[in-house]
VMD Tcl script that draws the C-alpha trace (Angstrom):
set ca {
  {108.74 104.30 89.38}
  {107.55 104.30 85.75}
  {106.14 101.15 84.17}
  {105.63 101.16 80.41}
  {102.78 98.69 79.98}
  {101.72 99.76 76.49}
  {102.90 96.46 75.01}
  {101.53 94.09 77.68}
  {98.01 93.10 78.61}
  {95.96 94.60 81.42}
  {95.85 91.28 83.29}
  {99.65 91.08 83.31}
  {100.07 94.63 84.63}
  {97.44 94.04 87.33}
  {99.34 90.94 88.46}
  {102.56 92.96 88.54}
  {100.85 95.74 90.51}
  {99.55 93.26 93.07}
  {103.12 92.09 93.70}
  {104.36 95.68 93.98}
  {101.56 96.55 96.40}
  {102.42 93.53 98.54}
  {106.10 94.50 98.54}
  {105.38 98.14 99.46}
  {102.59 97.44 101.96}
  {102.34 100.32 104.45}
  {105.07 102.25 102.56}
  {104.81 105.30 100.31}
  {104.44 104.56 96.59}
  {104.62 106.79 93.53}
  {104.06 104.76 90.38}
  {103.26 105.94 86.87}
  {101.89 103.34 84.48}
  {101.75 104.02 80.75}
  {98.95 102.06 79.09}
  {97.36 101.93 75.62}
  {93.64 102.11 76.29}
  {91.39 104.17 78.50}
  {89.52 101.06 79.67}
  {92.77 99.46 80.87}
  {93.73 102.72 82.59}
  {90.36 102.73 84.39}
  {90.86 99.10 85.49}
  {94.28 99.97 86.91}
  {92.82 103.00 88.67}
  {89.97 100.94 90.16}
  {92.35 98.21 91.37}
  {94.68 100.78 92.91}
  {91.84 102.59 94.65}
  {90.45 99.33 96.04}
  {93.96 98.58 97.33}
  {94.03 101.83 99.30}
  {95.97 104.13 96.98}
  {95.14 107.39 95.21}
  {95.04 107.05 91.43}
  {94.53 109.50 88.58}
  {94.38 108.95 84.84}
  {95.90 111.45 82.40}
  {95.36 111.46 78.65}
  {98.67 111.68 76.81}
  {99.56 111.74 73.12}
  {98.31 108.33 71.96}
  {98.26 106.62 75.36}
  {97.11 107.02 78.96}
  {99.13 107.46 82.15}
  {97.82 106.26 85.49}
  {99.62 107.72 88.50}
  {99.32 105.79 91.75}
  {100.38 107.45 95.01}
  {99.96 107.06 98.73}
  {100.32 104.50 101.48}
  {98.15 101.40 101.60}
  {96.41 100.42 104.79}
  {97.97 96.98 104.42}
  {94.79 95.22 103.38}
  {95.80 94.10 99.84}
}
mol new
graphics top color blue
foreach p $ca { graphics top sphere $p radius 0.5 }
foreach p [lrange $ca 0 end-1] q [lrange $ca 1 end] { graphics top cylinder $p $q radius 0.2 }
display resetview
């Protein structure tokens, strides 16, 4: 799943991620989020990690991509 969040705020994407994590609780996820700023990418990574997923940030041409993978323990 790819989510282009370059035109929305970090709070909105975190809310959307929370819903996705609840929907996919204890199931495999592979999500790539495109975001404008490095600080927002780090916030997404931190939230994903706290939710039990693996997350990595890649620098792209003018934006950042956070890839979230794994299976949550179900404690979101």
